[in-house]
Every structure is written in structure tokens, then in C-alpha cells.
N, C-alpha and C positions, 0 to 999 in steps of 0.2 A: 090745486087744492082738491081734496076729496069731497064727496057729497056731504060729509059731516063737517066739512070745513077744516079737516086736519091736513097739515102740510107734510109731504113726503120728503125725506132727506136721503133718498137712494137706498132704502131698505124696504123689503116687502113686509107685509103684515098679514096675519091671519085673524080675521075678525077684529082687526084693529090692534092685534098683539104681534109684536115683531117675531120673526122666525127664530132668531137667536135665543129668545126666551123659551120658545117651544122645544127646541133641541136640548136645551139645558135641562128641562124637566124630564125628558124621556131618555136621556143618555144612559143611566144605569140599566134600564131594561134592554136597551140596544146591546150593551156590552154583555149582559147575561145571555142574551139570545145567541150572540156570536160564540160564546164559550160552549153552550150546548151544542151548537152546530159543529164546532171543532171536535167535541167529544164523540159525536155520532160518526163523523167522517173517520176519526181515528179508530173507532171500534170496528167499522167495516174493513178498514185496512188490516187490522190485527187478525181478524177472523180468517183472512186469506193467507196471511204470512205465518201465523203461529203453527199450523199443522206442518208446514215445511220445516220450520225451525225445530219442532219436536222430533220429527223424523230424523233430522240431522243429528240431534243429540242421541237418539236411540242407536243410530248407526255408528257412533263413536265407540271404538273398542275400549274395554276396561283395561286400565293400566295393570301390568303384572304386579304380583305381591311384592317382589323385590324392589319395585319402583319407589316405595315409601320407606325402604330401609336405608340406613346410613351406609355409605360406600366404604366405611372403615371396618365394618363387621366381616370377620373371616369365617369360613365354613367350619363346622364341628370337627375336631381332630379325630383321626382314625384310631380305632382300637388297636392295641398291640399286645402280642403274646410274648411271654418269656419262656424260652426253651432251655431246659437244663439237660445237657447232653453228657452221657458217659462216653468219652472219646475212645475207650478201649474196644467198643463194640463195632467200630467202623474202620475200614481201610481207606476210604475216600470221603473224609468228612466235609470238604468244601462242596462236593456234589450233593451230599445229603442236605446241607444248609440251603443250597440253591433250590432244591425241590420243595423244602418247607417254605421258603420265602415266596416261591411262585404260587403255592397253594394259598398262602395267606393273602396275597394280593388278589388272586382270583376270587376270593370270598369277601372282598371289600375291606380287609384289614390292612393295617400298615405293615412295614417290614418288622419282623420279630427281633427281639433281643436274644442273643445266645450267651449261655453260661456253661462252662465246662467243669465237670467234677474233677476232683483230685483224690489221691490216696488219703491225704490228710482230711479232706472235706468231701465226702461222697454225695453231697447234694443239699444238705440242710442250709448251709451258709449261702449257697447260690440262690436257693429259693427265697430266702429272707432278703437277699439283695434285690432280687427281681421285684418283690413286693415294694421295697423302698423306692425302686425306680418307677413305680406307678403303673406297672403292667396290669392289664385287665384279666389276664389268665396266665397261669403257670403250667407248663407242660413238661413231662418227663420223657426223655428219649433214652431208654436203657432197659434194664431188667427190673425184677421185683425189688431188688435192693435199692436201686435208684428211686423207684416209686416210693418206697418206705421212707427214705431219708428226706425226700422233697416233701412228702406229706407231713412229716414231723413238724416242719416249719409252718404248715398251713392248718394244722389241727386247731379248731376253735375259732377260725377266722371265716370271713365271707368270701375269700378268694377261692375261685374254683380251680380244681386240678384236672388237667387234660392228660390222658395216658397215650403215649405213642410207643407201642410195644417194640422192643429191640433186643430182648433178652432170650434166654433159652426156654424158661418156663412161662413167663408172662401170665402167671396164675390169676392175678387180680383182673387183668384184661379179659381172660377167659371166663371168669365168674361173672363179669359184667357184660358179657357178650359183645365186646368191643372188637372192631376190625383190626387185623394185623397189618394190612397194607398201609404204607406210610402216608400216601396222599389221602386215602380214605379216613385214616385215623386223625389226621390233621383237620380235615373238614368236619368230622364229628366233634372234635374238641372246640372248634370255632363256632359251630352252628347248632350243636346239640343242646339238650336240656340239662339242667342241674339236678343232681340226685344226692340227697344226704345219706351217707352211709356211716355205719358204726366203725369204731377203731378199738382194737384191743390194747390195753396198757399192761405191760409185763414188768414186774419188779423182780429183779434177779439178786439173790443173796448168795455170795460165795462162802466157803467155809475154810477154816484153817486145816482141817483134817477129816478123816472118816468119823462118822457119828456112831457107828456100830459095826459089829462083825458082819461081813457080807454073807456068811454061812448060817446066820441065825434064822430061826423060824419066822415065817411071815406074820405069825400072830404076835410076835414081840413088837413093842412100840419102837418107833424110830426116834432115838434121842436127838434133840436139836443140837447141831454143831455150833462151834463158836462163830458168831456172825461178824461180818465186816461191813463196810459201807455199802448199802444197796445201790443198784443201778436201775434206772427206769428207762424202758424202751417202748415204742409203739410198734404194733404189727397190724397189717391189713389183711393178710391171708391166714397164715398159721404160725404157731410157735411150737417147738417140740423139744423134749429132753430124752436123752438116751439114744437108741438106735437111729431114730429119725435124724438127729443132728450128726451122728457118725456117718450116715450115708452122704449128707451134704459135704461134710469135711473130707470124705474119701473120694469124691468124684474127681476124676482126672479132667483138668481144664482143657488140655489139648484135645482129648477125646470129645469133650462137650462141644468144643468149637467145630469139630468135624461132623459129628452125628447128631448133635442136639440133645433133647431130653432122654433118649435111650441110654446116655452115659450114666444117668442116675440109676437105671435098672442094673447096670453092671456093678456099680458100687453097692446097691442093695443086696445083690446075690452074695457079695463078699461078707456082708455083715448079718446074714441070716442067723448065725450062731453067736451073735454078740452076747456078752455076759448079762445075766439078769441083775437087778438091783431091787432092794426093798423100798417101798414108798408108803407114805402116809398122806392121804388125800382128804381134804375138806371142801365140800361143795356147798356154797351158800351157807345156810344155817343148819344144814344136816350134820349128823354126827360124823366125826372123822373115822375113816376106815383104812385098813392096811392090807397090802398084798405084795406079791412079787410082780415085776413087770420088766419088759424089755424096752418099751417106749411109751411116752405119754404125749399126745398131740392135742393142742388147744387151738381151735380154729374160729375165725370170723366168717369164713366161707368154706365150702366142702369139696369143691371140684379139684382133682389132681391132674397130673399130666396123662396124656393118652386116653382121655375120656373117662378115667376112673373117678368115682365119687366116694370119698372116705366118710363124709358126713352128709347124708342125703337131705336132712332137714335144716341144714345150716343156711342162713341167709345173711347178706351183708347189712341188712337194715331191719333185723328182727329184734334188736335191743338185747341180745343175749349172745353168749359164747357156747360153742359145742366142744366137748372133750372126748377123746378116745383113749382108752387104756388097753394096750395090747400086751398080753402075757402068755404067748404060746410056749410050749415046751419042745425045744429042739426044732429041727428043720420040718419034720412032719407036722408039728403044731401050727405052722404057718398056712397049711392047706385050708382049714376052715376059715381062717382070717381072710385069706385071699378070696375065697369063695363069697364071703359076705360083702367084701368090698366090691367085687365084680357084679354081684346081684343087688347091691344097694340096700341090703337088709340092715336095719338099725339095731336090732336086738336078736337074741337067740343063741348066743354062744358065750360061755364064761371067759374065753380067751380074748374077747373083743367087747369091752364094756363102753357104752355111750352115756354121756352125761350132758344135759343142757343146763346152763347156769348163767348167772350174772357175775359170779366171782368164784374162783377156784384157787386153792393153795396145794402145792405138791412139795413134800419134803422127802429127800432121798437119804439112804444110809451112807452114801459116799458121793464125792463130786462127780457129776456126769455132764457131758457136753450139752449145750443149749443152742438152738438155732431159732432165728426169727426171720420169716419170709425168705428162707434159703441161705441166710448168712449166719455162720457160726460165730457167736459172740463171746464164747468162753465156757467155763464150767461153773456149776453151782450145786449146792445141796438143798436149795429152796427157791421156788419160783411161785409168784402170786400173780394171777391174771384177772383183770377187771374190764368189763365192757364200758366203753364211753359212747353211748347211743348218739347217732346222728351228728357227730362233731366234725365231719369232713364233707365238703362239697366236691363231687366228682362230675365231670361232664360226660354224659352218655348219649347214645343214639336217641332220636326222637321216638 
């Protein structure tokens, strides 16, 4: 028994209160203390481990951009060019195709589509088919006639025209300062810049017969002949009536193949004394005037073969056409004309008259031959030319 007389039954007491009741009262505080102690220990551990973990995360390389893409996505398709070829210009066409294909691949383009012109379709249908096939660029491989026919299908569209010179004159390429080397020309067509140029629209009206006596005075009016269904053509370089067209028609093809553009000079010498014809000319809203002439040339650009410039102020993108009316008397009369062409004088002699206009109409006293970009398209007694500003996109050097 205790001094107070209490009996112990095997349990200790604190001031007479059993320990079990003391622990029960302080248990929440004990648990709270243990939690605080655990948090402190955990914080110490984290402060030592966290920097190492952060450094590890920083050292992890960033996944590539394609890592997040779907595996089913394919790369963007390569651009492709459509090449409209005049096969008569080449003796080894497969080799030419191989050179073009190699240049396309070297510039990051796909293999080109090739289309060959025919006598029945000299380029317009092939160009239209290339556009339907979804090509990104249409190129011509031929002369100015091939360029004109292909361009006819592209006028008014956003499809660019690439010019690969392979003809005798290549006048449009020369006026645009394009290279004549095949590989270089292909590279320019693929990687050059787009340039909007003008196009001339020529309406040709044939006649059933002569409108007036060829020996009448020039002051007499040219009576309009009986018209028939008009024809509409586009030209990129020049259109001409009279002697200009006679020179083109009289050029020997075999000689042209051997010596090139000097063959046109041979034909020109033969036609220096071509007969005159009377014309009535109306330029824009000016009054109509009449005179005798040997040829009338209407140009979208002015540079000729051999470095000669017929129309010094003509530009392919100036929004207007230039016209030259040549009316020399006899062989001697061509001397001042040739002098002014060689010296690039625009005015100063009555036998070579220059006009700048947006529209011009020429009526003749009898049917005369007409050429557009070097191709003779027939005879007419009336032609009307109008400029179509910036309606064709051409690929040129940077």
C-alpha cells in the first residue's frame, strides 16, 4: 500500500494518476511533433538532391521538332516545270531533255514534264495542257514563234513563262537580257524573279479585193474594202505589214539554219525595192492621216537582230506600243532610214516616222502580207493593234 493508503495493481502512477492517462492526453502533440520533425528532415534532403535533379533536367537534350509530328506526314512535293519544245530545232532531243532534267534536279526541282509542238498545234495547246497538269512554271524551248504561241495560253493568268532560247532571232529573250546558254537559261527560269510585261493584241481583217487603185495619189482616202471575219493574235515582239513581212516570208530556211540571223539580211536586200502601198493610219484619238509606205512595224519592244534598235524608246512594260512607218523612195531612200536605225534616232526624217500609242489602226489600199513575231500569218487590208498592259508574267534574271 502507498503512503496514502492506495493499492497498486501493477501500473505506475504520476502523482497518483496512471501513465496511461497521461500519454493519452499528450498523444496529439507527440504526433504533431513527429510530423514537423519529418518535414524538417525531408527539407534538408531535398535541398541536397534538388540541384542535382535540376542539372540533370537541364542537360537533357531538347527533342527535335519532327519528334512531335505524325509519322504519316510526307515532305512537301517538289516543284515541276513544263517544257514546251519545238522538236524541229534539235537533232539530239534526248540529250537536250537530259540536260534540262539535270539542271532542274540540281536546283531542287522535280523532273520536268515535256511537251512537243506539232505543225497543227505550235505551242498553245501544249501550254494549256501543262497548266492543267499542275506545273508551277511553263517554259518554251524554241524560237519567238514558239514563245508567242505558248504565251497566248498564259496571257491573263498567274502562271509564269520561262524562256529557253533555241531559235534564230530570240528577240524577246534579247530584249529581256536573258541568257542563251541552255543550262543558264533553265536556272534563270527556275530561280529568277517574275516580271509582268505587256502584250500586243492584233486584229487582222482580210479583204475580198483591192480597195483602190495603187497608183492613186497619197492624199486620196483609202476606201475600206469588203471585210470578212477578223482574226485576233497576240504578239510579244513586233508585228509588221508590207516589206517587213515579205522579208520574213522570203528568208531561206536552209540558209537560216546554216548562218543564223544574217539570212534575214539576205532576204532584206532582195526586197529593198518592194512596191509601195497607200495607207490610212489612226493613232489613238488623233485624226487619221494618209501616206505612201513600204512597211509599217508595230512593236512591243524595239531591239532587232545584230544589235540594231528600231524603236529606241520601246519597253516591254511601259503600257504602250511603238510604231514605225517607213516610206523611202527607191534603194537610195533606205540610206537615211538605215542611218537613223543605226544611230537610234527616233525622229528627224520624213521617211521614217515614229508613233507611240495605246492603239493604232492601219488600212491599206490592197492586201499586204502581215507577220507577228517573225511568223507570216497571211494578208490583210486592215490591222488594228492594242496594248494589253502587264498581262503576262515572265521569269527574268534577279
